[in-house]
C-alpha positions in Angstrom: 0.0 0.0 -0.1 1.3 3.3 -1.0 2.1 5.6 1.9 0.5 9.0 2.4 2.4 12.0 1.0 1.7 15.7 1.5 2.6 18.4 -0.9 2.6 21.8 0.6 1.7 24.8 -1.5 -0.5 28.1 -0.9 -4.2 27.9 -0.7 -5.9 30.4 -3.0 -9.7 29.6 -2.6 -10.8 27.7 0.5 -12.5 24.4 0.7 -11.8 20.7 1.2 -12.5 18.1 -1.4 -11.8 14.3 -1.7 -11.8 13.1 -5.4 -9.7 11.2 -7.8 -6.7 12.7 -9.3 -6.2 13.6 -13.0 -2.7 14.7 -13.9 -2.3 16.9 -17.0 1.0 16.3 -18.7 2.6 18.3 -21.6 2.9 16.7 -24.9 5.7 17.3 -27.5 4.8 19.7 -30.3 4.0 18.3 -33.6 6.3 18.9 -36.4 5.0 21.2 -39.0 5.9 21.4 -42.8 6.4 24.9 -43.7 5.2 26.3 -47.2 6.0 29.4 -49.3 5.9 32.9 -47.8 2.5 33.4 -49.3 1.3 30.1 -47.8 2.7 30.9 -44.4 1.2 34.3 -44.4 -2.2 32.7 -45.2 -1.8 30.1 -42.5 -0.9 32.7 -39.9 -3.8 34.7 -40.8 -6.1 31.8 -40.7 -4.7 30.7 -37.3 -5.2 34.1 -35.9 -8.6 34.4 -37.0 -9.5 30.9 -35.7 -7.8 31.9 -32.4 -10.0 35.1 -32.2 -13.2 33.2 -33.0 -12.3 30.8 -30.1 -11.5 33.5 -27.6 -14.7 35.5 -28.4 -16.8 32.3 -28.0 -15.1 31.7 -24.6 -15.8 35.3 -23.7 -19.5 35.0 -24.5 -19.8 31.9 -22.4 -17.8 33.3 -19.5 -18.6 35.2 -16.4 -16.8 37.4 -13.8 -13.4 38.6 -14.9 -12.9 35.9 -17.5 -14.0 38.1 -20.3 -11.6 40.9 -19.3 -8.7 38.5 -19.3 -9.5 37.0 -22.7 -10.2 40.4 -24.2 -6.5 41.4 -23.7 -5.7 38.4 -25.9 -8.2 39.3 -28.5 -6.8 42.9 -28.6 -3.3 41.5 -29.1 -4.4 39.6 -32.3 -5.4 42.8 -33.7 -2.3 44.7 -32.7 -0.3 45.8 -35.9 2.8 46.3 -33.8 2.9 42.9 -32.6 2.0 41.3 -35.9 4.4 43.4 -37.9 7.7 41.5 -36.9 6.0 38.3 -37.5 4.9 39.2 -41.1 8.3 40.5 -41.8 10.0 37.4 -40.8 7.5 35.3 -42.8 8.0 37.4 -45.9 11.8 36.7 -45.4 11.0 32.9 -45.5 10.6 32.1 -41.8 7.9 29.4 -41.0 4.9 31.1 -39.6 5.0 29.0 -36.4 8.7 29.9 -35.6 8.0 33.6 -36.5 5.0 33.8 -34.2 6.8 32.0 -31.4 9.9 34.3 -31.5 7.7 37.4 -31.5 5.5 36.3 -28.7 8.6 35.0 -26.7 10.0 38.6 -26.9 6.8 40.1 -25.7 6.6 37.7 -22.8 10.3 38.6 -21.8 9.5 42.2 -21.9 6.5 41.8 -19.7 8.2 39.7 -17.2 10.9 42.4 -16.9 13.7 40.0 -18.3 14.5 42.1 -21.2 15.0 45.2 -18.8 17.1 43.2 -16.4 14.9 43.9 -13.5 12.7 41.4 -11.3 9.4 42.3 -13.0 6.0 42.9 -11.4 3.3 40.5 -10.7 0.9 42.7 -12.8 3.2 42.1 -15.8 3.7 38.5 -14.9 0.0 37.9 -15.2 0.1 39.5 -18.5 3.0 37.3 -19.5 0.9 34.5 -18.6 -1.9 35.8 -21.0 0.6 36.2 -23.8 1.9 32.5 -23.3 -1.7 31.4 -23.5 -2.2 33.2 -26.8 1.2 32.1 -28.1 0.3 28.5 -27.5 -3.2 28.9 -28.8 -2.0 30.1 -32.2 0.8 27.7 -32.5 -1.7 24.7 -31.8 -3.8 26.1 -34.6 -0.9 26.4 -37.0 0.4 22.9 -36.0 -2.9 21.3 -36.3 -2.8 20.1 -32.6 -6.2 19.4 -31.0 -7.7 21.8 -28.5 -10.7 20.3 -26.7 -12.6 21.0 -23.6 -12.2 18.5 -20.7 -14.8 15.7 -20.9 -14.4 13.3 -18.0 -17.5 12.3 -16.3 -16.8 12.5 -12.5 -15.4 15.2 -10.2 -11.5 15.3 -10.4 -8.8 17.1 -8.7 -6.6 18.1 -11.7 -3.0 18.4 -11.0 -0.6 20.2 -13.4 2.6 22.3 -13.6 0.4 25.3 -14.5 -2.6 26.2 -16.6 -3.3 29.1 -18.8 -6.7 31.2 -18.3 -8.3 29.8 -21.3 -7.2 26.2 -20.4 -8.8 26.8 -17.1 -12.0 27.8 -18.7 -12.0 24.6 -20.6 -11.4 22.5 -17.6 -14.2 24.4 -15.8 -16.7 22.9 -18.4 -16.1 19.4 -16.8 -16.8 18.2 -13.3 -13.8 19.9 -11.7 -13.6 19.2 -7.9 -10.4 21.3 -7.5 -7.2 22.5 -9.0 -3.4 21.8 -7.7 -0.6 23.5 -9.5 3.1 23.1 -9.1 3.6 26.6 -10.2 1.3 29.7 -10.1 0.5 32.4 -7.5 -2.5 33.9 -5.6 -2.4 36.9 -7.9 -2.4 35.0 -11.2 -5.4 35.3 -13.6 -6.2 31.6 -13.0 -6.4 32.4 -9.2 -8.9 35.3 -9.9 -11.0 32.9 -12.1 -11.0 30.2 -9.5 -12.0 32.6 -6.7 -15.0 33.9 -8.7 -16.2 30.2 -9.0 -15.5 29.2 -5.5 -13.3 26.5 -6.8 -10.6 25.0 -4.4 -7.2 25.9 -5.7 -3.8 25.4 -4.3 -0.6 26.8 -6.1 3.1 26.8 -5.6 3.3 23.0 -4.8 6.8 22.7 -6.4 8.0 19.7 -8.1 5.2 17.1 -8.7 5.9 13.3 -8.3 6.3 11.5 -11.6 4.0 8.6 -10.5 0.7 10.4 -10.2 -2.1 8.3 -11.1 -5.9 8.2 -10.8 -5.7 7.6 -7.1 -8.0 9.3 -4.6 -6.5 12.6 -3.0 -7.4 15.4 -0.5 -7.1 18.9 -1.6 -7.2 21.0 1.4 -7.2 24.5 0.0 -7.7 25.9 3.4 -4.2 24.8 4.5 -2.8 24.8 1.0 -2.1 21.0 1.0 -2.4 18.2 -1.5 -2.5 14.8 0.3 -1.7 11.9 -2.0 -2.7 8.3 -1.1 -4.5 9.6 2.0 -4.7 7.2 5.1 -8.1 6.4 6.5 -7.7 8.9 9.2 -7.0 11.6 6.7 -9.9 10.7 4.5 -12.3 10.6 7.5 -11.0 14.2 8.7 -11.4 15.5 5.2 -14.9 14.2 4.7 -15.9 15.7 8.1 -14.4 19.0 7.2 -16.1 19.0 3.8 -19.4 18.0 5.4 -19.3 20.9 7.9 -18.3 23.3 5.0 -21.3 22.1 2.9 -23.7 22.6 5.8 -22.5 26.2 6.2 -22.8 26.9 2.7 -26.3 25.4 2.5 -27.5 27.4 5.3 -25.9 30.5 3.7 -27.6 29.8 0.5 -31.0 29.9 2.1 -30.5 33.4 2.8 -29.2 34.5 -0.8 -32.7 35.5 -2.2 -33.8 37.1 0.9 -33.0 40.7 2.0 -29.9 41.3 4.0 -30.7 42.2 7.5 -28.6 42.3 10.7 -29.6 40.6 13.9 -31.0 44.1 15.2 -33.0 44.6 12.1 -30.9 46.9 10.2 -31.3 46.6 6.3 -28.0 46.3 4.3 -28.2 46.7 0.6 -26.4 43.9 -1.1 -25.7 44.6 -4.8 -23.5 42.6 -7.2 -20.5 43.2 -9.5 -21.0 42.4 -13.2 -18.0 42.1 -15.4 -19.7 40.8 -18.5 -23.5 40.7 -19.5 -23.0 36.9 -20.1 -22.7 36.6 -16.2 -26.4 37.5 -15.9 -27.8 34.6 -17.9 -27.5 32.1 -15.0 -28.4 34.6 -12.2 -31.7 35.2 -10.5 -32.3 38.9 -10.1 -33.9 38.3 -6.7 -30.3 37.4 -5.6 -29.5 41.2 -5.1 -30.6 44.7 -4.6 -29.2 45.8 -7.8 -25.8 46.2 -9.6 -23.3 48.3 -7.7 -20.5 47.8 -10.2 -20.5 47.1 -13.9 -17.2 47.0 -15.5 -17.1 48.1 -19.2 -13.5 47.2 -20.2 -14.6 44.0 -22.0 -16.3 46.3 -24.6 -13.0 48.0 -25.5 -11.0 44.7 -26.1 -10.8 45.3 -29.9 -10.7 49.1 -29.7 -13.2 51.6 -29.0 -16.8 50.2 -29.6 -19.6 52.1 -31.4 -22.4 53.8 -29.6 -24.7 51.2 -30.9 -22.7 48.3 -29.5 -22.4 49.9 -26.1 -26.1 50.8 -26.0 -27.2 47.3 -26.7 -24.9 45.9 -23.8 -26.1 48.5 -21.4 -29.7 48.0 -22.1 -29.3 44.3 -21.6 -28.0 44.9 -18.2 -30.5 47.5 -17.1 -33.5 45.4 -18.3 -32.1 42.4 -16.5 -32.1 44.4 -13.1 -36.1 44.8 -13.5 -36.2 48.2 -11.9 -33.4 47.8 -9.3 -30.5 50.3 -9.6 -27.7 49.6 -11.9 -24.4 51.4 -11.7 -22.1 51.3 -14.7 -18.5 52.5 -14.5 -17.0 54.3 -17.4 -13.9 52.8 -18.9 -11.3 52.0 -16.4 -8.3 51.2 -18.7 -4.7 51.4 -17.4 -3.0 49.8 -14.5 -3.4 46.0 -14.8 -5.8 46.5 -17.8 -3.8 47.9 -20.7 -5.7 48.3 -24.0 -3.8 48.6 -27.1 -4.4 51.9 -28.8 -6.0 53.5 -25.8 -3.5 53.1 -22.9 -0.1 54.5 -23.2 2.9 52.1 -23.7 6.1 51.9 -21.7 4.7 53.6 -18.5 7.1 53.1 -15.7 4.3 52.4 -13.1 1.0 52.1 -15.0 -0.9 52.0 -11.5 0.2 55.7 -11.0 -0.1 56.7 -14.6 -2.8 57.4 -17.1 -5.9 55.3 -16.1 -9.4 55.6 -15.6 -11.0 59.1 -15.9 -7.6 60.4 -16.7 -7.8 58.8 -20.0 -11.4 59.8 -20.5 -10.6 63.4 -20.1 -7.5 63.1 -22.1 -9.5 61.5 -24.9 -12.9 63.0 -24.5 -14.2 61.3 -27.6 -14.1 58.1 -25.9 -16.1 59.4 -23.0 -18.6 61.2 -25.1 -19.5 58.0 -27.0 -19.9 56.2 -23.7 -22.0 58.8 -22.2 -24.3 58.9 -25.3 -24.9 55.1 -24.8 -25.3 55.4 -21.2 -27.8 58.3 -21.2 -30.0 56.5 -23.7 -29.8 53.2 -21.7 -31.0 55.1 -18.7 -34.5 55.3 -20.2 -34.8 51.6 -19.5 -34.3 51.8 -15.7 -32.5 53.5 -12.8 -29.1 53.7 -14.1 -26.1 55.5 -12.5 -22.8 56.5 -14.0 -19.6 56.0 -12.0 -16.3 57.6 -12.8 -13.0 55.6 -11.8 -9.8 56.8 -10.5 -10.9 60.4 -9.6 -8.2 62.4 -7.9 -9.3 66.0 -8.1 -12.7 67.8 -7.8 -12.0 69.5 -11.1 -12.2 66.0 -12.8 -15.7 65.5 -11.6 -16.7 69.0 -12.9 -15.2 68.4 -16.3 -16.7 64.9 -16.7 -20.2 66.4 -15.7 -19.8 69.2 -18.3 -19.1 66.5 -21.0 -22.2 64.6 -20.0 -24.4 67.5 -20.1 -23.0 68.5 -23.3 -23.9 65.0 -24.7 -27.4 65.4 -23.2 -27.8 68.7 -25.2 -26.7 66.9 -28.4 -29.1 64.1 -27.7 -32.0 66.4 -27.2 -31.1 68.3 -30.4 -31.2 65.0 -32.3 -34.6 64.1 -30.9 -33.3 61.1 -29.0 -34.8 59.6 -25.9 -32.5 59.9 -22.9 -32.3 60.5 -19.2 -29.6 62.3 -17.4 -28.5 59.9 -14.7 -26.7 60.5 -11.4 -22.9 60.8 -11.8 -20.8 59.5 -9.0 -17.1 58.6 -8.4 -15.2 55.6 -7.3 -13.2 56.6 -4.1 -10.0 54.7 -4.5 -7.4 57.5 -4.3 -6.5 58.2 -0.6 -6.4 62.1 -1.4 -9.9 61.8 -2.7 -11.1 59.8 0.3 -9.9 62.5 2.7 -11.4 65.3 0.7 -14.5 63.4 -0.6 -16.9 66.3 0.6 -15.2 68.6 -1.9 -16.3 66.6 -5.0 -19.6 67.3 -6.8 -20.4 63.7 -6.9 -24.0 62.4 -6.7 -22.8 59.2 -4.9 -19.6 57.5 -3.8 -18.3 54.0 -4.2 -15.3 53.0 -2.2 -13.1 50.8 -4.3 -11.2 48.9 -1.7 -8.7 47.1 -3.9 -7.1 50.2 -5.1 -7.7 52.1 -2.1 -5.8 49.4 0.1 -3.0 49.3 -2.6 -2.3 53.1 -2.6 -2.9 53.6 1.1 -0.3 50.8 2.2 2.0 51.2 -0.8 1.7 47.6 -1.5 1.0 46.5 -5.1 -2.2 44.3 -5.0 -0.8 41.7 -7.2 2.6 41.3 -5.4 2.4 38.3 -3.2 5.7 39.2 -1.3 4.0 42.4 0.3 0.4 40.8 0.5 0.6 40.6 4.4 1.1 44.3 4.6 -1.9 45.3 2.4 -4.4 44.7 5.1 -8.0 45.5 4.9 -8.2 46.1 8.6 -5.3 48.6 8.7 -6.2 51.6 10.8 -5.4 54.0 8.1 -7.5 52.1 5.5 -10.5 52.1 8.0 -9.9 55.9 8.5 -10.3 56.5 4.7 -13.5 54.5 4.6 -14.9 56.3 7.7 -13.9 59.7 6.0 -15.9 58.9 2.8 -19.0 57.8 4.9 -18.8 61.0 6.9 -18.6 63.0 3.6 -21.6 61.0 2.4 -23.7 61.9 5.5 -22.6 65.5 5.5 -23.7 65.9 1.8 -26.6 63.6 1.9 -25.4 61.3 -0.7 -25.2 57.4 -0.9 -21.9 55.7 -0.1 -21.4 52.0 -1.2 -18.3 49.9 -1.2 -16.9 47.4 -3.6 -13.8 45.4 -4.2 -12.5 42.2 -2.5 -13.2 43.6 1.0 -16.9 43.6 0.4 -16.9 40.0 -0.4 -15.0 38.8 2.7 -17.5 37.9 5.5 -14.7 38.4 8.1 -14.3 42.0 7.1 -18.0 42.9 7.4 -18.1 43.7 11.0 -15.5 46.4 10.4 -17.5 47.9 7.7 -20.8 47.8 9.4 -19.2 49.2 12.6 -18.1 52.1 10.6 -21.6 52.8 9.2 -21.6 51.3 5.7 -25.0 50.1 4.6 -24.4 49.3 1.0 -22.1 46.7 -0.5 -21.4 45.5 -3.9 -20.0 41.9 -4.0 -19.0 39.1 -6.4 -22.2 37.1 -7.2 -20.6 33.9 -5.9 -20.1 35.7 -2.5 -23.7 36.8 -2.0 -24.9 33.9 0.1 -21.8 34.1 2.4 -22.0 37.8 2.8 -25.8 37.8 3.6 -25.2 35.0 6.2 -22.5 37.2 7.8 -24.8 40.2 7.8 -27.6 38.1 9.5 -25.2 37.2 12.3 -23.8 40.8 12.9 -24.9 42.0 16.2 -26.0 38.8 17.5 -25.0 38.2 21.1 -22.6 35.3 21.7 -24.0 32.3 23.6 
C-alpha cells in the first residue's frame, strides 16, 4: 500500500475536497511542414482568425473577470505592432509558427521584466501568462494540434505544472472538484477565475511526483495541502471538514434570495459586481438589490466600440435588473488593464499613470460616445454612471460638463435619454480624505486600489500581501472619512472590491456605518449570512 504523501503549497480559494486525481502532462509539439511565404502568411492569418473566434466564443460563455482576461488576448491579435515583426519574418522565409513563437517570446520576456534586467512585477507576470496562453493557442492551430474541452464524467482534482486562463475555462466545463498547480501564484489570472467560481485551488506545490495516477486524494485549499494516497484517518477528517463546509454553505444559500438584515433589524443593501453581461444569464435577479459595479472594459478589447454596440450591452444589463438600480462604470483602462491603442505604452508605473477618468478626459471622444450610450440606456431603468480613479474635484466638474453637453446633443437629435446620477469611485486616498469637496451624486469606495495606494503595496505582489491589510487603521480611517462625507452631503456611499466579499471584514465595515455593499455574485450567500449574524450576542 502506498504511503500517504503531502505536498505543501499556498491555498488560494478555501475548501476541502476528496476526489480522484487527474494529472495533466505536457505533450511534445507536432512537427509542421512550412510552405512558401505566401502560404505561411495565409496560414498565420487563418490561425489568428480561428484563435480570435475561439476566444470570443469563450468570452461570450464566460462570467466574472474571465471576459476581461480573454479580451486582452483578442486585442493583441489585432495589434499591428505585435504582428508586424511576425509578418516581416514570414516574408523573409521564416515558417509562420517559428516567427509567431519568436515574436511572442520577446513580448513575454518584456512583460516579465527580463529584457530590462529587473525582477518584473506581478501585474506584468499575469500579462506574460496571458501572452503565453495566446502564443500556445495560435501555435496549436498552426500545427494542427487538437484543443478540446475537458470531458471526464466524474469530479476530479486536476494536477498540473500550471494552466493558462483559457485552459482553465476549458477545464471548468467538466466536473472539476479542485485544481492543484506546481507553479502559479495567488495573484495570477487563474487564481482570480477560481475565486470567482469558489473552486478549491492550491498553487506553488513545487516539483510534482512522476508517479501520479488516478488515485484518490485530498485537496485542502484552506491549508494549501495536496494529500496523496491519504490514510483512512486523513480521509475521515477531510470528509468531516467537507461536510461542515457544505452545511455552512447550504445554510448561507437559504438566505441568498432574501433581503440582508442584521440581527438587530438593520437593512443592508447587497448589490453585485458584473464584469460581462453573459454573467447575468445564470443569475436570479432576486439574489441582489441591484448592480453596484458594472465594468465596461470588456467592450473595448478590440478598440473603442460604437455607440450602438455599447447601448445594446447597457440596455441588456439595465433590463435584467427589473427596476433595481444599476451602476455602470466608465472605461477603467490602465493599471493592470492595458488596452492597445487606448492606454499609453511603456509607463514606468501604470498604476500611478494614465488610467480611469484620466484617459477619459485626455481622450474626451471616448467618454462622449460612452455617455451617449449610457444616457440612452437610462431610459430603461434607474441607471447611475460612475467615474473611476477620480483624484481632483475638477475632474468631476469636467466629466459632468461633458455629460451635460452630450445630453444637449441628444436632445437636439430628438433622441430619448435620461440624465443619470454621476458618481465617483473613491480609490485614491487623497480623494477619500477630501470626498466632501467633490460634486459627486454618490460615492463607491473601491477597496482594492484604496488599500493598494494607502499601504504602498501592489495588490498583485504576493511578497507584500501581508502588509496590504483591509483592517489597517489607516484604511479604515479613509473609509470612515468617505462615509462621513456622504452623510454631510446627503448622498449614498457604497463599497466594492474584495473587502466587500469577505465575510470576516463585514463587522469592520458595518461598525463604520456602511449600509451598502457590492460583491461578487458567488459571495452573496456568504455575505448575507455574515450580515444576518452581525450584532448577535454570543451564547
